[in-house]
ZADO-61439 format. One record per residue (C-alpha): x, z, y; chain; residue number from 1. Coordinates in Angstrom, 3 decimals. Each point is the difference from the previous one (the first is absolute). Layout:
BEGIN
R          X          Z          Y   kette    nr
R          X          Z          Y       A   NUM
...
//
This chain:
BEGIN
R          X          Z          Y   kette    nr
R      0.026     -0.416     -0.284       A     1
R      1.084     -0.531      3.730       A     2
R      0.412      2.939      2.879       A     3
R     -3.569     -2.317      1.817       A     4
R     -1.943     -0.498     -3.731       A     5
R     -2.964      1.701     -0.287       A     6
R     -0.240      2.887     -2.221       A     7
R     -1.312     -0.581     -3.692       A     8
R     -2.128      1.184     -1.934       A     9
R      1.153      2.910     -2.735       A    10
R     -1.622     -1.380     -3.356       A    11
R     -3.004      2.795     -0.166       A    12
R      0.639      2.485     -2.980       A    13
R     -3.357     -1.113     -1.157       A    14
R     -2.999     -2.054      1.488       A    15
R     -2.273      0.072      2.614       A    16
R     -1.665     -2.021      2.254       A    17
R      0.096      0.239      2.979       A    18
R     -2.404     -0.289      3.191       A    19
R      0.583     -3.051      1.806       A    20
R      0.653      2.784      3.174       A    21
R      1.905      1.504     -1.689       A    22
R      2.268     -3.558     -0.693       A    23
R     -0.359      0.232      3.086       A    24
R      2.369      2.053      1.586       A    25
R      2.038     -0.544     -2.529       A    26
R      0.344     -3.550      1.507       A    27
R      0.484      2.222      3.331       A    28
R      2.479      1.503     -1.329       A    29
R      2.190     -2.494     -1.412       A    30
R     -1.002     -1.961      3.265       A    31
R      1.343      3.194      2.547       A    32
R      3.155      0.519     -2.363       A    33
R      0.998     -3.522      0.409       A    34
R     -1.012      0.992      4.629       A    35
R      1.990      3.460     -0.503       A    36
R      2.963     -2.001     -1.392       A    37
R      0.765     -3.516      1.004       A    38
R     -1.992      0.299      3.904       A    39
R     -1.537     -3.172     -0.216       A    40
R     -3.349     -0.508      2.033       A    41
R     -2.799      0.564     -0.954       A    42
R     -1.774     -3.131     -0.647       A    43
R      3.344     -0.582     -1.823       A    44
R     -1.225      2.895     -2.527       A    45
R     -3.603     -1.010     -0.337       A    46
R      0.429     -3.994     -1.138       A    47
R      2.565      1.716     -2.126       A    48
R     -2.624      2.143     -1.611       A    49
R     -2.427     -3.183     -0.105       A    50
R      1.586     -0.984     -2.764       A    51
R      0.998      1.793     -2.076       A    52
R     -3.311     -0.009     -3.609       A    53
R     -1.079      3.310      0.482       A    54
R     -1.565     -1.122      4.200       A    55
R     -3.689     -0.607     -2.259       A    56
R      0.082      3.147     -1.629       A    57
R     -0.659      2.053      3.065       A    58
R     -2.238      1.167      2.619       A    59
R      1.477     -2.699      2.492       A    60
R     -1.580      2.277      2.839       A    61
R      1.322      3.280     -0.743       A    62
R      3.924     -1.638     -1.001       A    63
R      0.433     -2.089      3.845       A    64
R     -1.473      3.373      0.876       A    65
R      2.322      2.189     -0.826       A    66
R      3.011     -2.653      0.461       A    67
R     -0.365     -1.001      3.430       A    68
R     -1.176      3.310      0.813       A    69
R      2.964      1.976     -1.640       A    70
R      1.853     -2.500      1.867       A    71
R     -1.745      0.599      3.646       A    72
R     -0.088      3.109     -0.402       A    73
R      4.075      1.120     -1.164       A    74
R      1.319      1.276      2.611       A    75
R     -3.505      2.267      0.695       A    76
R     -0.144      1.457     -3.941       A    77
R      3.913      0.753     -0.077       A    78
R     -0.294      1.827      3.236       A    79
R     -3.101      1.530     -1.956       A    80
R      1.985      0.744     -3.374       A    81
R      3.044      0.692      1.767       A    82
R     -1.324      3.761      0.381       A    83
R     -0.140      0.447     -3.457       A    84
R      3.043     -1.999     -1.604       A    85
R      3.058      1.679     -0.321       A    86
R      1.932     -2.972      0.991       A    87
R     -0.526     -3.109      2.070       A    88
R     -2.147     -2.794     -1.179       A    89
R      2.701     -2.378      0.948       A    90
R      2.286      1.625     -3.647       A    91
R     -3.531      0.924     -2.271       A    92
R      0.199     -2.883     -3.365       A    93
R     -2.588     -3.004      1.723       A    94
R     -2.197      0.494     -3.257       A    95
R     -0.677      4.308      1.091       A    96
R     -0.258     -1.453      3.454       A    97
R     -2.325     -2.967     -0.618       A    98
R     -1.890      2.545     -2.125       A    99
R     -0.172      2.135      2.752       A   100
R     -0.603     -2.462      2.469       A   101
R     -2.922     -1.163     -1.931       A   102
R     -0.988      3.661     -0.729       A   103
R      0.288      1.075      3.777       A   104
R     -1.210     -3.453      1.104       A   105
R     -3.759      0.959     -2.101       A   106
R     -0.577      3.260      0.563       A   107
R      0.879     -1.422      4.168       A   108
R     -2.865     -2.791     -1.035       A   109
R     -2.475      0.463     -3.098       A   110
R     -1.800      3.587      0.677       A   111
R     -2.317     -1.429     -2.110       A   112
R      2.386      0.071     -2.881       A   113
R      1.505      4.165     -0.961       A   114
R      2.694      1.274      0.299       A   115
R      0.638      0.502     -2.946       A   116
R     -0.774     -2.981     -1.315       A   117
R      2.376     -1.364      2.697       A   118
R      3.073      1.665     -0.874       A   119
R     -0.434     -0.358     -3.900       A   120
R      0.040     -3.363      0.541       A   121
R      3.358     -0.039      2.123       A   122
R      0.955      2.284     -2.902       A   123
R     -0.790     -2.735     -2.435       A   124
R      1.865     -2.812      2.551       A   125
R      2.874      2.594      0.070       A   126
R      0.154      0.851     -3.676       A   127
R     -0.068     -3.688     -1.179       A   128
R      1.860     -1.860      2.092       A   129
R      3.085      2.568      1.357       A   130
R      2.250      2.681     -1.939       A   131
R     -0.171      3.041     -1.925       A   132
R     -1.316      2.531      2.229       A   133
R     -1.491     -2.247      3.190       A   134
R     -3.932      0.095     -0.830       A   135
R      1.114      4.397     -0.059       A   136
R      0.973     -0.874      4.027       A   137
R     -2.675     -1.667      0.876       A   138
R     -2.343      2.776     -1.228       A   139
R      2.065      2.002      1.948       A   140
R      0.010     -1.890      3.306       A   141
R     -3.432     -1.709      0.470       A   142
R     -1.929      3.827     -1.223       A   143
R      1.912      0.748      3.274       A   144
R     -0.831     -3.463      2.003       A   145
R     -4.105      1.181     -1.500       A   146
R      0.137      3.007      1.890       A   147
R      0.507     -1.222      2.623       A   148
R     -2.108     -2.881      0.045       A   149
R     -3.156      1.033     -1.816       A   150
R      0.420      3.783      0.918       A   151
R     -3.427      0.512     -0.695       A   152
R     -0.434     -2.233     -3.500       A   153
R      2.851      2.263     -1.211       A   154
R     -0.961      2.899      1.277       A   155
R     -3.448     -0.154     -1.837       A   156
R      2.203     -0.767     -3.112       A   157
R      1.800      1.912      0.236       A   158
R     -2.968      2.790      0.354       A   159
R     -1.675     -1.099     -2.763       A   160
R      2.525      0.050     -2.897       A   161
R      1.101      3.774      1.518       A   162
R     -3.311      0.801     -0.552       A   163
R      0.107     -0.903     -3.617       A   164
//
């Protein structure tokens, strides 16, 4: 794999069917990886992603929103993430960084998706494409970001768990 080649999915441990929305996240992660590594124009990345055979299996509206929204809002999202990172976003693994961008973008813009689902999906991306323990880092950071971006939803969920 060259430095600009997007990460490829690791072989699954067991066969799973992935929803079009999950596939859109996977393809967006690959596009963001390419963008983070190459600093290519968003249009170039978009054109490259549209050549991928997986595109026909994705939720195209969600893919477009994720890829372009994360690129457009990257500086703002990195600022929000920076409050909870132990290093600069620029030195994170590109896979972890892309998963964090996707998770934080969905937390901010997709309020119809429960925050725990957003975090789980980003963790699954990090598990599938990233290093051995990168998913743990993504989980911890997004848990803190969720409390910043969706304080009422997080407080209610934590209160409900505490009441059990």
